[in-house]
gemmi code that builds the backbone of each chain (N, CA, C; Angstrom):
import gemmi

chains = {
    "A": [
        ("UNK", (16.365, 12.948, -7.770), (15.151, 12.107, -7.839), (13.911, 12.982, -7.808)),
        ("UNK", (13.882, 14.014, -6.945), (12.698, 14.881, -6.899), (12.523, 15.605, -8.225)),
        ("UNK", (13.621, 15.952, -8.889), (13.502, 16.633, -10.181), (12.889, 15.686, -11.214)),
        ("UNK", (13.323, 14.413, -11.163), (12.765, 13.435, -12.111), (11.283, 13.284, -11.871)),
        ("UNK", (10.904, 13.182, -10.574), (9.480, 13.028, -10.251), (8.698, 14.227, -10.722)),
        ("UNK", (9.282, 15.433, -10.555), (8.594, 16.652, -10.988), (8.413, 16.638, -12.501)),
        ("UNK", (9.427, 16.194, -13.218), (9.319, 16.141, -14.687), (8.213, 15.163, -15.095)),
        ("UNK", (8.195, 13.989, -14.447), (7.169, 12.993, -14.800), (5.777, 13.464, -14.409)),
        ("UNK", (5.695, 14.355, -13.412), (4.386, 14.843, -12.987), (3.761, 15.697, -14.083)),
        ("UNK", (4.587, 16.526, -14.719), (4.042, 17.414, -15.745), (4.104, 16.798, -17.136)),
        ("UNK", (4.808, 15.671, -17.264), (4.974, 15.072, -18.584), (3.665, 14.663, -19.276)),
        ("UNK", (2.706, 14.055, -18.513), (1.461, 13.655, -19.203), (0.753, 14.845, -19.840)),
        ("UNK", (0.664, 15.957, -19.125), (-0.006, 17.135, -19.682), (0.792, 17.648, -20.870)),
        ("UNK", (2.107, 17.597, -20.778), (2.937, 18.080, -21.874), (2.720, 17.236, -23.126)),
        ("UNK", (2.718, 15.912, -22.951), (2.548, 15.026, -24.090), (1.168, 15.219, -24.736)),
        ("UNK", (0.140, 15.356, -23.876), (-1.201, 15.543, -24.411), (-1.329, 16.892, -25.118)),
        ("UNK", (-0.625, 17.902, -24.571), (-0.667, 19.224, -25.202), (-0.052, 19.181, -26.608)),
        ("UNK", (1.018, 18.413, -26.745), (1.645, 18.254, -28.055), (0.659, 17.639, -29.035)),
        ("UNK", (-0.015, 16.587, -28.567), (-0.889, 15.849, -29.446), (-2.112, 16.659, -29.874)),
        ("UNK", (-2.544, 17.567, -28.940), (-3.783, 18.280, -29.220), (-3.571, 19.684, -29.754)),
        ("UNK", (-2.320, 20.136, -29.838), (-2.041, 21.485, -30.310), (-2.520, 21.618, -31.752)),
        ("UNK", (-3.155, 22.759, -32.077), (-3.676, 22.961, -33.429), (-2.593, 22.807, -34.512)),
        ("UNK", (-1.401, 23.313, -34.216), (-0.335, 23.217, -35.183), (0.090, 21.786, -35.381)),
        ("UNK", (0.000, 20.987, -34.313), (0.419, 19.588, -34.418), (-0.494, 18.777, -35.300)),
        ("UNK", (-1.783, 19.141, -35.305), (-2.734, 18.323, -36.051), (-2.437, 18.380, -37.545)),
        ("UNK", (-1.725, 19.370, -37.985), (-1.459, 19.471, -39.412), (-0.392, 18.489, -39.867)),
        ("UNK", (0.443, 17.991, -38.965), (1.482, 17.089, -39.432), (1.652, 15.861, -38.585)),
        ("UNK", (0.955, 15.727, -37.448), (1.076, 14.527, -36.623), (0.068, 13.498, -37.085)),
        ("UNK", (0.511, 12.296, -37.395), (-0.402, 11.279, -37.836), (-1.176, 10.716, -36.642)),
        ("UNK", (-2.299, 10.028, -36.886), (-3.060, 9.424, -35.775), (-2.193, 8.468, -34.938)),
        ("UNK", (-1.278, 7.748, -35.616), (-0.430, 6.812, -34.867), (0.435, 7.570, -33.866)),
        ("UNK", (0.977, 8.695, -34.298), (1.824, 9.478, -33.372), (0.991, 10.000, -32.234)),
        ("UNK", (-0.238, 10.423, -32.551), (-1.137, 10.928, -31.521), (-1.395, 9.854, -30.487)),
        ("UNK", (-1.590, 8.599, -30.953), (-1.826, 7.499, -30.007), (-0.581, 7.238, -29.177)),
        ("UNK", (0.577, 7.349, -29.780), (1.818, 7.120, -29.021), (1.956, 8.151, -27.920)),
        ("UNK", (1.639, 9.388, -28.225), (1.721, 10.420, -27.197), (0.731, 10.161, -26.056)),
        ("UNK", (-0.486, 9.792, -26.405), (-1.490, 9.532, -25.386), (-1.094, 8.321, -24.542)),
        ("UNK", (-0.543, 7.282, -25.187), (-0.113, 6.110, -24.455), (0.997, 6.462, -23.473)),
        ("UNK", (1.917, 7.282, -23.940), (3.008, 7.712, -23.059), (2.479, 8.446, -21.844)),
        ("UNK", (1.501, 9.343, -22.081), (0.923, 10.083, -20.982), (0.214, 9.158, -19.995)),
        ("UNK", (-0.524, 8.164, -20.529), (-1.256, 7.230, -19.677), (-0.297, 6.386, -18.837)),
        ("UNK", (0.788, 5.940, -19.442), (1.783, 5.140, -18.728), (2.359, 5.941, -17.563)),
        ("UNK", (2.674, 7.199, -17.837), (3.267, 8.020, -16.788), (2.279, 8.227, -15.652)),
        ("UNK", (1.035, 8.496, -15.992), (0.055, 8.777, -14.950), (-0.168, 7.591, -14.024)),
        ("UNK", (-0.285, 6.372, -14.596), (-0.553, 5.220, -13.756), (0.620, 4.956, -12.821)),
        ("UNK", (1.848, 5.007, -13.362), (2.997, 4.795, -12.524), (3.183, 5.929, -11.548)),
        ("UNK", (2.799, 7.103, -11.918), (2.973, 8.284, -11.080), (2.118, 8.186, -9.823)),
        ("UNK", (0.939, 7.587, -9.939), (0.046, 7.465, -8.774), (0.751, 6.678, -7.674)),
        ("UNK", (1.281, 5.534, -8.034), (1.942, 4.679, -7.024), (3.194, 5.373, -6.501)),
        ("UNK", (3.956, 5.997, -7.372), (5.184, 6.653, -6.960), (4.867, 7.764, -5.971)),
        ("UNK", (3.873, 8.577, -6.261), (3.526, 9.697, -5.390), (3.102, 9.194, -4.027)),
        ("UNK", (2.247, 8.183, -3.995), (1.750, 7.674, -2.703), (2.882, 7.023, -1.919)),
        ("UNK", (3.765, 6.298, -2.607), (4.900, 5.680, -1.916), (5.805, 6.760, -1.331)),
        ("UNK", (5.989, 7.815, -2.097), (6.842, 8.921, -1.607), (6.233, 9.567, -0.380)),
        ("UNK", (4.905, 9.766, -0.390), (4.214, 10.345, 0.751), (4.327, 9.450, 1.989)),
        ("UNK", (4.195, 8.142, 1.783), (4.308, 7.197, 2.885), (5.734, 7.233, 3.460)),
        ("UNK", (6.710, 7.274, 2.574), (8.106, 7.342, 3.031), (8.350, 8.593, 3.857)),
        ("UNK", (7.821, 9.722, 3.372), (7.973, 10.979, 4.099), (7.326, 10.899, 5.479)),
        ("UNK", (6.136, 10.281, 5.521), (5.425, 10.141, 6.797), (6.269, 9.363, 7.784)),
        ("UNK", (6.892, 8.283, 7.321), (7.711, 7.463, 8.212), (8.974, 8.197, 8.617)),
        ("UNK", (9.572, 8.921, 7.680), (10.771, 9.716, 8.015), (10.449, 10.728, 9.099)),
        ("UNK", (9.245, 11.310, 9.054), (8.828, 12.263, 10.090), (8.669, 11.566, 11.449)),
        ("UNK", (8.162, 10.306, 11.406), (8.042, 9.535, 12.647), (9.417, 9.294, 13.252)),
        ("UNK", (10.345, 8.897, 12.392), (11.712, 8.615, 12.864), (12.323, 9.869, 13.459)),
        ("UNK", (12.104, 10.999, 12.805), (12.672, 12.261, 13.292), (12.058, 12.648, 14.635)),
        ("UNK", (10.772, 12.324, 14.800), (10.074, 12.671, 16.036), (10.263, 11.595, 17.096)),
        ("UNK", (10.999, 10.525, 16.747), (11.236, 9.413, 17.676), (9.939, 8.834, 18.227)),
        ("UNK", (9.023, 8.543, 17.317), (7.775, 7.979, 17.738), (7.342, 6.886, 16.786)),
        ("UNK", (6.446, 6.030, 17.280), (5.859, 4.973, 16.452), (4.518, 5.459, 15.914)),
        ("UNK", (3.942, 4.733, 14.935), (2.647, 5.150, 14.390), (1.572, 5.164, 15.486)),
        ("UNK", (0.694, 6.138, 15.392), (-0.391, 6.233, 16.359), (-1.559, 5.338, 15.988)),
        ("UNK", (-2.466, 5.110, 16.895), (-3.612, 4.254, 16.628), (-4.470, 4.899, 15.555)),
        ("UNK", (-4.510, 6.240, 15.512), (-5.281, 6.932, 14.483), (-4.710, 6.628, 13.090)),
        ("UNK", (-3.398, 6.655, 12.998), (-2.755, 6.347, 11.701), (-2.995, 4.915, 11.277)),
        ("UNK", (-2.899, 3.989, 12.233), (-3.184, 2.603, 11.923), (-4.646, 2.426, 11.486)),
        ("UNK", (-5.557, 3.060, 12.180), (-6.975, 2.942, 11.863), (-7.249, 3.468, 10.455)),
        ("UNK", (-6.583, 4.530, 10.072), (-6.770, 5.088, 8.724), (-6.355, 4.088, 7.638)),
        ("UNK", (-5.214, 3.436, 7.861), (-4.753, 2.434, 6.885), (-5.684, 1.248, 6.837)),
        ("UNK", (-6.134, 0.788, 8.017), (-7.038, -0.377, 8.033), (-8.330, -0.062, 7.303)),
        ("UNK", (-8.836, 1.149, 7.470), (-10.095, 1.542, 6.807), (-9.906, 1.543, 5.289)),
        ("UNK", (-8.757, 2.079, 4.830), (-8.493, 2.089, 3.384), (-8.389, 0.664, 2.857)),
        ("UNK", (-7.717, -0.201, 3.590), (-7.572, -1.595, 3.171), (-8.921, -2.292, 3.126)),
        ("UNK", (-9.749, -2.099, 4.124), (-11.050, -2.743, 4.168), (-11.920, -2.286, 2.969)),
        ("UNK", (-11.859, -0.995, 2.651), (-12.646, -0.470, 1.551), (-12.169, -1.049, 0.222)),
        ("UNK", (-10.856, -1.073, 0.024), (-10.308, -1.593, -1.222), (-10.597, -3.096, -1.366)),
        ("UNK", (-10.433, -3.822, -0.259), (-10.666, -5.276, -0.324), (-12.124, -5.596, -0.577)),
        ("UNK", (-13.023, -4.769, -0.060), (-14.447, -4.961, -0.296), (-14.755, -4.832, -1.787)),
        ("UNK", (-14.098, -3.859, -2.440), (-14.318, -3.691, -3.893), (-13.805, -4.905, -4.642)),
        ("UNK", (-12.618, -5.383, -4.268), (-12.043, -6.530, -4.941), (-12.909, -7.771, -4.758)),
        ("UNK", (-13.401, -7.963, -3.553), (-14.260, -9.112, -3.268), (-15.576, -8.986, -4.006)),
        ("UNK", (-16.117, -7.773, -4.067), (-17.390, -7.547, -4.774), (-17.240, -7.856, -6.259)),
        ("UNK", (-16.124, -7.427, -6.851), (-15.885, -7.689, -8.259), (-15.718, -9.164, -8.496)),
        ("UNK", (-15.118, -9.865, -7.530), (-14.930, -11.299, -7.655), (-16.291, -11.998, -7.656)),
        ("UNK", (-17.178, -11.550, -6.789), (-18.509, -12.163, -6.697), (-19.293, -11.869, -7.961)),
        ("UNK", (-19.144, -10.655, -8.508), (-19.879, -10.256, -9.714), (-19.419, -11.038, -10.910)),
        ("UNK", (-18.100, -11.209, -11.032), (-17.545, -11.886, -12.215), (-17.823, -13.369, -12.153)),
        ("UNK", (-18.041, -13.934, -10.972), (-18.271, -15.376, -10.867), (-19.741, -15.733, -10.940)),
        ("UNK", (-20.613, -14.692, -10.941), (-22.045, -14.927, -11.028), (-22.404, -15.291, -12.461)),
        ("UNK", (-22.981, -16.429, -12.697), (-23.317, -16.801, -14.079), (-24.377, -15.871, -14.637)),
        ("UNK", (-24.188, -15.488, -15.896), (-25.147, -14.587, -16.516), (-26.391, -15.359, -16.943)),
        ("UNK", (-27.502, -14.662, -16.949), (-28.784, -15.264, -17.265), (-28.911, -15.588, -18.747)),
    ],
    "B": [
        ("UNK", (6.405, 23.076, -52.342), (5.759, 22.423, -51.215), (6.284, 23.034, -49.929)),
        ("UNK", (5.334, 23.383, -49.060), (5.737, 23.988, -47.820), (5.626, 22.978, -46.675)),
        ("UNK", (6.577, 23.049, -45.727), (6.510, 22.196, -44.544), (6.586, 23.100, -43.319)),
        ("UNK", (5.924, 22.740, -42.236), (6.091, 23.498, -40.986), (7.558, 23.445, -40.560)),
        ("UNK", (8.058, 24.527, -40.065), (9.477, 24.602, -39.730), (9.845, 23.608, -38.624)),
        ("UNK", (8.904, 23.235, -37.776), (9.227, 22.346, -36.677), (8.828, 20.884, -36.966)),
        ("UNK", (8.479, 20.610, -38.274), (8.051, 19.249, -38.594), (9.184, 18.269, -38.329)),
        ("UNK", (10.419, 18.646, -38.692), (11.527, 17.700, -38.605), (11.796, 17.322, -37.151)),
        ("UNK", (11.378, 18.163, -36.188), (11.628, 17.861, -34.785), (10.695, 16.770, -34.280)),
        ("UNK", (9.397, 16.879, -34.621), (8.426, 15.915, -34.129), (8.200, 14.805, -35.131)),
        ("UNK", (9.278, 14.147, -35.514), (9.127, 13.021, -36.423), (8.607, 11.837, -35.649)),
        ("UNK", (7.934, 10.886, -36.335), (7.485, 9.673, -35.621), (8.618, 8.948, -34.932)),
        ("UNK", (9.811, 8.934, -35.558), (10.934, 8.233, -34.913), (11.282, 8.888, -33.580)),
        ("UNK", (11.282, 10.217, -33.563), (11.570, 10.914, -32.298), (10.540, 10.590, -31.238)),
        ("UNK", (9.259, 10.579, -31.663), (8.202, 10.321, -30.688), (8.230, 8.867, -30.200)),
        ("UNK", (8.612, 7.925, -31.065), (8.744, 6.551, -30.620), (9.847, 6.455, -29.599)),
        ("UNK", (10.956, 7.141, -29.842), (12.063, 7.121, -28.877), (11.613, 7.725, -27.566)),
        ("UNK", (10.853, 8.827, -27.661), (10.351, 9.455, -26.443), (9.455, 8.513, -25.667)),
        ("UNK", (8.612, 7.734, -26.401), (7.729, 6.781, -25.754), (8.507, 5.684, -25.073)),
        ("UNK", (9.562, 5.192, -25.739), (10.389, 4.143, -25.131), (11.038, 4.651, -23.861)),
        ("UNK", (11.579, 5.852, -23.928), (12.206, 6.437, -22.718), (11.172, 6.593, -21.604)),
        ("UNK", (9.947, 6.978, -21.994), (8.883, 7.133, -20.997), (8.556, 5.800, -20.345)),
        ("UNK", (8.458, 4.738, -21.190), (8.138, 3.414, -20.663), (9.231, 2.970, -19.668)),
        ("UNK", (10.511, 3.221, -20.031), (11.591, 2.842, -19.130), (11.476, 3.612, -17.819)),
        ("UNK", (11.111, 4.884, -17.916), (10.968, 5.686, -16.691), (9.890, 5.132, -15.796)),
        ("UNK", (8.772, 4.750, -16.410), (7.665, 4.228, -15.622), (8.066, 2.914, -14.979)),
        ("UNK", (8.820, 2.086, -15.710), (9.188, 0.789, -15.187), (10.303, 0.901, -14.137)),
        ("UNK", (11.252, 1.804, -14.349), (12.405, 1.868, -13.469), (12.231, 2.811, -12.304)),
        ("UNK", (11.430, 3.848, -12.481), (11.332, 4.859, -11.433), (10.813, 4.299, -10.116)),
        ("UNK", (9.753, 3.496, -10.143), (9.323, 2.951, -8.846), (10.415, 2.170, -8.135)),
        ("UNK", (11.292, 1.548, -8.916), (12.399, 0.814, -8.288), (13.429, 1.787, -7.720)),
        ("UNK", (13.527, 2.980, -8.297), (14.507, 3.936, -7.827), (14.011, 4.704, -6.614)),
        ("UNK", (12.673, 4.842, -6.461), (12.114, 5.528, -5.307), (12.389, 4.692, -4.068)),
        ("UNK", (12.882, 5.363, -3.017), (13.215, 4.621, -1.805), (11.955, 3.993, -1.219)),
        ("UNK", (12.050, 2.735, -0.857), (10.907, 2.042, -0.305), (10.641, 2.599, 1.090)),
        ("UNK", (9.380, 2.661, 1.475), (9.028, 3.167, 2.803), (9.749, 2.416, 3.929)),
        ("UNK", (9.913, 1.088, 3.761), (10.502, 0.317, 4.854), (11.961, 0.692, 5.102)),
        ("UNK", (12.633, 1.202, 4.055), (14.030, 1.597, 4.247), (14.142, 2.810, 5.178)),
        ("UNK", (13.057, 3.585, 5.260), (13.074, 4.746, 6.145), (12.736, 4.365, 7.591)),
        ("UNK", (12.084, 3.194, 7.751), (11.646, 2.778, 9.085), (12.779, 2.226, 9.910)),
        ("UNK", (12.688, 2.408, 11.227), (13.735, 1.923, 12.114), (13.217, 0.937, 13.153)),
        ("UNK", (12.127, 1.293, 13.821), (11.607, 0.384, 14.865), (10.731, -0.683, 14.211)),
        ("UNK", (10.502, -1.799, 14.943), (9.624, -2.835, 14.391), (8.234, -2.301, 14.034)),
        ("UNK", (7.681, -1.418, 14.860), (6.359, -0.873, 14.545), (6.383, 0.008, 13.290)),
        ("UNK", (7.420, 0.803, 13.127), (7.546, 1.632, 11.938), (7.674, 0.754, 10.685)),
        ("UNK", (8.420, -0.337, 10.816), (8.596, -1.254, 9.671), (7.268, -1.920, 9.333)),
        ("UNK", (6.546, -2.333, 10.342), (5.229, -2.963, 10.094), (4.312, -1.949, 9.407)),
        ("UNK", (4.334, -0.717, 9.860), (3.496, 0.326, 9.258), (3.883, 0.588, 7.805)),
        ("UNK", (5.205, 0.573, 7.558), (5.680, 0.818, 6.191), (5.217, -0.268, 5.221)),
        ("UNK", (5.378, -1.523, 5.624), (4.970, -2.623, 4.775), (3.444, -2.636, 4.604)),
        ("UNK", (2.728, -2.431, 5.695), (1.253, -2.423, 5.605), (0.781, -1.251, 4.762)),
        ("UNK", (1.412, -0.091, 4.900), (1.037, 1.076, 4.113), (1.262, 0.857, 2.627)),
        ("UNK", (2.402, 0.248, 2.283), (2.676, -0.026, 0.881), (1.689, -1.052, 0.332)),
        ("UNK", (1.341, -2.019, 1.143), (0.346, -3.027, 0.742), (-0.998, -2.315, 0.451)),
        ("UNK", (-1.397, -1.393, 1.294), (-2.680, -0.699, 1.113), (-2.678, 0.107, -0.185)),
        ("UNK", (-1.530, 0.736, -0.517), (-1.444, 1.501, -1.757), (-1.721, 0.618, -2.957)),
        ("UNK", (-1.087, -0.544, -3.027), (-1.276, -1.411, -4.175), (-2.602, -2.167, -4.097)),
        ("UNK", (-3.135, -2.376, -2.913), (-4.468, -2.958, -2.806), (-5.507, -2.009, -3.390)),
        ("UNK", (-5.342, -0.708, -3.123), (-6.252, 0.289, -3.688), (-6.126, 0.375, -5.207)),
        ("UNK", (-4.887, 0.321, -5.701), (-4.699, 0.327, -7.156), (-5.318, -0.907, -7.778)),
        ("UNK", (-5.182, -2.033, -7.090), (-5.770, -3.272, -7.567), (-7.292, -3.180, -7.615)),
        ("UNK", (-7.876, -2.515, -6.611), (-9.340, -2.361, -6.585), (-9.808, -1.518, -7.763)),
        ("UNK", (-9.044, -0.450, -8.069), (-9.404, 0.389, -9.229), (-9.348, -0.409, -10.512)),
        ("UNK", (-8.348, -1.265, -10.628), (-8.177, -2.038, -11.845), (-9.244, -3.094, -12.029)),
        ("UNK", (-9.586, -3.815, -10.932), (-10.591, -4.870, -11.084), (-11.959, -4.290, -11.392)),
        ("UNK", (-12.158, -3.017, -11.021), (-13.428, -2.355, -11.331), (-13.438, -1.827, -12.755)),
        ("UNK", (-12.285, -1.909, -13.430), (-12.193, -1.409, -14.805), (-12.784, -2.432, -15.779)),
        ("UNK", (-13.655, -1.943, -16.683), (-14.296, -2.831, -17.619), (-13.315, -3.333, -18.706)),
        ("UNK", (-12.212, -2.634, -18.858), (-11.284, -3.015, -19.921), (-10.228, -4.029, -19.454)),
        ("UNK", (-10.292, -4.418, -18.190), (-9.303, -5.379, -17.681), (-9.692, -6.797, -18.078)),
        ("UNK", (-8.783, -7.535, -18.736), (-9.058, -8.928, -19.065), (-9.385, -9.774, -17.832)),
        ("UNK", (-10.229, -10.783, -18.021), (-10.683, -11.599, -16.896), (-9.499, -12.292, -16.210)),
        ("UNK", (-8.520, -12.739, -16.985), (-7.391, -13.438, -16.387), (-6.604, -12.534, -15.447)),
        ("UNK", (-6.424, -11.264, -15.844), (-5.711, -10.336, -14.991), (-6.520, -9.976, -13.750)),
        ("UNK", (-7.848, -9.864, -13.934), (-8.698, -9.579, -12.785), (-8.584, -10.691, -11.750)),
        ("UNK", (-8.593, -11.934, -12.206), (-8.470, -13.071, -11.299), (-7.109, -13.057, -10.630)),
        ("UNK", (-6.054, -12.707, -11.382), (-4.711, -12.657, -10.799), (-4.646, -11.640, -9.669)),
        ("UNK", (-5.239, -10.470, -9.899), (-5.231, -9.417, -8.864), (-6.009, -9.893, -7.648)),
        ("UNK", (-7.167, -10.479, -7.887), (-8.021, -10.936, -6.768), (-7.305, -11.972, -5.915)),
        ("UNK", (-6.640, -12.909, -6.583), (-5.936, -13.954, -5.851), (-4.762, -13.371, -5.078)),
        ("UNK", (-3.966, -12.524, -5.732), (-2.824, -11.921, -5.050), (-3.268, -11.040, -3.893)),
        ("UNK", (-4.365, -10.294, -4.109), (-4.877, -9.416, -3.057), (-5.410, -10.223, -1.879)),
        ("UNK", (-6.041, -11.350, -2.183), (-6.574, -12.183, -1.097), (-5.436, -12.743, -0.243)),
        ("UNK", (-4.395, -13.219, -0.895), (-3.248, -13.759, -0.164), (-2.582, -12.673, 0.665)),
        ("UNK", (-2.336, -11.519, 0.040), (-1.656, -10.422, 0.747), (-2.521, -9.886, 1.885)),
        ("UNK", (-3.835, -9.826, 1.644), (-4.738, -9.322, 2.697), (-4.721, -10.246, 3.901)),
        ("UNK", (-4.702, -11.542, 3.660), (-4.653, -12.496, 4.770), (-3.368, -12.337, 5.572)),
        ("UNK", (-2.263, -12.220, 4.850), (-0.955, -12.048, 5.523), (-0.925, -10.729, 6.298)),
        ("UNK", (-1.498, -9.679, 5.706), (-1.518, -8.397, 6.365), (-2.303, -8.475, 7.660)),
        ("UNK", (-3.396, -9.229, 7.653), (-4.179, -9.410, 8.863), (-3.375, -10.100, 9.968)),
        ("UNK", (-2.602, -11.126, 9.581), (-1.774, -11.812, 10.560), (-0.657, -10.897, 11.047)),
        ("UNK", (-0.160, -10.049, 10.158), (0.855, -9.067, 10.539), (0.301, -8.139, 11.624)),
        ("UNK", (-0.925, -7.695, 11.458), (-1.546, -6.812, 12.453), (-1.707, -7.544, 13.792)),
        ("UNK", (-2.028, -8.812, 13.755), (-2.141, -9.593, 14.994), (-0.787, -9.700, 15.677)),
        ("UNK", (0.242, -10.003, 14.877), (1.594, -10.088, 15.427), (2.021, -8.733, 16.044)),
        ("UNK", (1.597, -7.665, 15.370), (1.917, -6.320, 15.899), (1.250, -6.090, 17.261)),
        ("UNK", (-0.004, -6.484, 17.394), (-0.717, -6.318, 18.663), (-0.036, -7.113, 19.757)),
        ("UNK", (0.426, -8.318, 19.442), (1.113, -9.141, 20.431), (2.438, -8.488, 20.830)),
        ("UNK", (3.129, -7.904, 19.857), (4.391, -7.221, 20.139), (4.144, -5.993, 21.052)),
        ("UNK", (3.110, -5.217, 20.704), (2.805, -4.044, 21.495), (2.430, -4.438, 22.925)),
        ("UNK", (1.647, -5.505, 23.054), (1.259, -5.958, 24.390), (2.470, -6.414, 25.179)),
        ("UNK", (3.369, -7.121, 24.533), (4.575, -7.617, 25.208), (5.469, -6.455, 25.683)),
        ("UNK", (5.623, -5.441, 24.839), (6.469, -4.311, 25.215), (5.832, -3.516, 26.349)),
        ("UNK", (4.524, -3.424, 26.367), (3.834, -2.720, 27.448), (3.999, -3.471, 28.761)),
        ("UNK", (3.877, -4.787, 28.704), (4.030, -5.597, 29.913), (5.479, -5.516, 30.404)),
        ("UNK", (6.443, -5.497, 29.492), (7.845, -5.352, 29.872), (8.086, -4.007, 30.542)),
        ("UNK", (7.477, -2.960, 29.940), (7.640, -1.622, 30.513), (7.055, -1.553, 31.916)),
        ("UNK", (6.045, -2.386, 32.178), (5.429, -2.411, 33.519), (6.190, -3.313, 34.478)),
        ("UNK", (7.261, -3.935, 33.956), (8.078, -4.788, 34.796), (7.455, -6.110, 35.132)),
        ("UNK", (6.500, -6.563, 34.315), (5.769, -7.768, 34.613), (6.199, -8.945, 33.735)),
        ("UNK", (7.197, -8.759, 32.921), (7.694, -9.864, 32.091), (9.182, -9.663, 31.856)),
        ("UNK", (9.756, -10.582, 31.136), (11.198, -10.530, 30.869), (11.460, -10.187, 29.413)),
        ("UNK", (12.700, -9.773, 29.162), (13.057, -9.335, 27.814), (12.959, -10.459, 26.786)),
        ("UNK", (13.175, -11.688, 27.200), (13.123, -12.781, 26.238), (11.722, -12.997, 25.711)),
        ("UNK", (10.710, -12.678, 26.537), (9.339, -12.780, 26.043), (9.101, -11.749, 24.945)),
        ("UNK", (9.638, -10.552, 25.150), (9.513, -9.506, 24.121), (10.260, -9.913, 22.870)),
        ("UNK", (11.415, -10.561, 23.045), (12.210, -10.994, 21.908), (11.425, -11.988, 21.042)),
        ("UNK", (10.663, -12.858, 21.694), (9.841, -13.829, 20.970), (8.800, -13.076, 20.124)),
        ("UNK", (8.141, -12.102, 20.753), (7.137, -11.337, 20.041), (7.776, -10.533, 18.891)),
        ("UNK", (8.957, -10.030, 19.140), (9.654, -9.239, 18.097), (10.013, -10.115, 16.933)),
        ("UNK", (10.555, -11.313, 17.209), (10.901, -12.232, 16.112), (9.674, -12.646, 15.330)),
        ("UNK", (8.559, -12.849, 16.033), (7.326, -13.219, 15.335), (6.856, -12.089, 14.429)),
        ("UNK", (6.933, -10.855, 14.930), (6.533, -9.700, 14.127), (7.430, -9.574, 12.902)),
        ("UNK", (8.743, -9.716, 13.101), (9.683, -9.611, 11.958), (9.412, -10.703, 10.908)),
        ("UNK", (9.055, -11.865, 11.388), (8.738, -12.967, 10.470), (7.549, -12.598, 9.577)),
        ("UNK", (6.539, -12.014, 10.215), (5.347, -11.663, 9.422), (5.571, -10.439, 8.576)),
        ("UNK", (6.488, -9.556, 8.976), (6.859, -8.432, 8.123), (7.520, -8.970, 6.842)),
        ("UNK", (8.398, -9.941, 6.980), (9.065, -10.541, 5.847), (8.080, -11.260, 4.930)),
        ("UNK", (7.110, -11.968, 5.518), (6.113, -12.682, 4.706), (5.241, -11.668, 3.968)),
        ("UNK", (4.870, -10.589, 4.671), (4.027, -9.558, 4.036), (4.777, -8.914, 2.866)),
        ("UNK", (6.071, -8.694, 3.007), (6.846, -8.094, 1.914), (6.865, -9.012, 0.706)),
        ("UNK", (6.938, -10.330, 0.945), (6.934, -11.288, -0.160), (5.584, -11.274, -0.887)),
        ("UNK", (4.509, -11.315, -0.123), (3.168, -11.295, -0.749), (2.901, -9.936, -1.406)),
        ("UNK", (3.432, -8.869, -0.820), (3.259, -7.545, -1.410), (3.954, -7.468, -2.762)),
        ("UNK", (5.163, -8.073, -2.869), (5.879, -8.046, -4.142), (5.071, -8.744, -5.224)),
        ("UNK", (4.417, -9.842, -4.885), (3.565, -10.559, -5.837), (2.391, -9.702, -6.265)),
        ("UNK", (1.786, -9.001, -5.293), (0.640, -8.140, -5.603), (1.074, -6.973, -6.480)),
        ("UNK", (2.225, -6.396, -6.184), (2.725, -5.277, -7.004), (2.927, -5.693, -8.433)),
        ("UNK", (3.454, -6.912, -8.610), (3.740, -7.394, -9.966), (2.458, -7.515, -10.790)),
        ("UNK", (1.429, -8.138, -10.218), (0.196, -8.331, -10.987), (-0.523, -7.005, -11.210)),
        ("UNK", (-0.448, -6.082, -10.232), (-1.103, -4.777, -10.384), (-0.428, -3.990, -11.491)),
        ("UNK", (0.895, -4.004, -11.548), (1.620, -3.255, -12.576), (1.352, -3.873, -13.934)),
        ("UNK", (1.288, -5.200, -14.022), (0.983, -5.861, -15.283), (-0.410, -5.485, -15.762)),
        ("UNK", (-1.362, -5.521, -14.857), (-2.740, -5.187, -15.210), (-2.839, -3.709, -15.577)),
        ("UNK", (-2.112, -2.859, -14.893), (-2.143, -1.432, -15.189), (-1.673, -1.174, -16.603)),
        ("UNK", (-0.620, -1.803, -17.020), (-0.120, -1.629, -18.378), (-1.126, -2.160, -19.391)),
        ("UNK", (-1.808, -3.222, -19.035), (-2.798, -3.814, -19.977), (-3.963, -2.852, -20.149)),
        ("UNK", (-4.431, -2.252, -19.059), (-5.581, -1.333, -19.149), (-5.198, -0.111, -19.950)),
        ("UNK", (-3.988, 0.417, -19.723), (-3.560, 1.628, -20.404), (-3.421, 1.397, -21.910)),
        ("UNK", (-2.894, 0.223, -22.278), (-2.706, -0.045, -23.702), (-4.062, -0.253, -24.374)),
        ("UNK", (-5.021, -0.881, -23.652), (-6.347, -1.057, -24.229), (-7.067, 0.270, -24.329)),
        ("UNK", (-6.781, 1.164, -23.383), (-7.490, 2.445, -23.339), (-7.147, 3.335, -24.518)),
        ("UNK", (-5.990, 3.111, -25.108), (-5.579, 3.948, -26.228), (-5.836, 3.261, -27.567)),
        ("UNK", (-6.337, 2.014, -27.565), (-6.562, 1.335, -28.848), (-7.959, 1.601, -29.365)),
    ],
}
model = gemmi.Model(1)
for chain_id, residues in chains.items():
    chain = gemmi.Chain(chain_id)
    for i, (resn, *xyz) in enumerate(residues, 1):
        res = gemmi.Residue()
        res.name, res.seqid = resn, gemmi.SeqId(i, " ")
        for name, pos in zip(("N", "CA", "C"), xyz):
            atom = gemmi.Atom()
            atom.name, atom.element = name, gemmi.Element(name[0])
            atom.pos, atom.b_iso = gemmi.Position(*pos), 0.0
            res.add_atom(atom)
        chain.add_residue(res)
    model.add_chain(chain)
structure = gemmi.Structure()
structure.add_model(model)
structure.setup_entities()
């Protein structure tokens, strides 16, 4: 699984390198170029969630190994991230519901 | 007529196949990655795992709703799912505080184990509810993410 994740980590750059290579421009059609860029974008978006989930899992595994529960500092960090993200979502909701002049 | 020697390798058909395999990887890999809650053992660790995963997708949802290329319907879906999950997460934190208070009182010898069991069951109930709301949030975030990416390349 770590090998797969490693491959997907470098895949976006690899796909974009193929699309942008000088030699590729001579025979790659615009459609193929778009397909490569789309593939890279798909990997990157999914990769963000996968990486963070993996980090969270590792953090919890370390807690289990240390035979401890989350500390108040760790809880406070999560709550702060949630409050910040929720504020953005709420702000966008208020902006989108405001009738335009 | 001359052709590049590696033209036959990078045919459109090959690249379409590569794209399909990539899409499958993106769709299936998150399901293959072990969920944080599977690593957790104690009720507090499980609560932290669920809450942490919720925060990850809440942040992704915030990035998406701030995106100008996100359709209004998907933005509304994310906002509604995030609001529901956020409310449940808040109740989960309250249940966690009650559980922590009960275990501390038990440790001090001032209560009985059945009181802690009640708090534990309540916490587990809200962990399960949070996981359900989190699954709904994950679904709309992933749907919106694919929509933004496809629009970004058009």
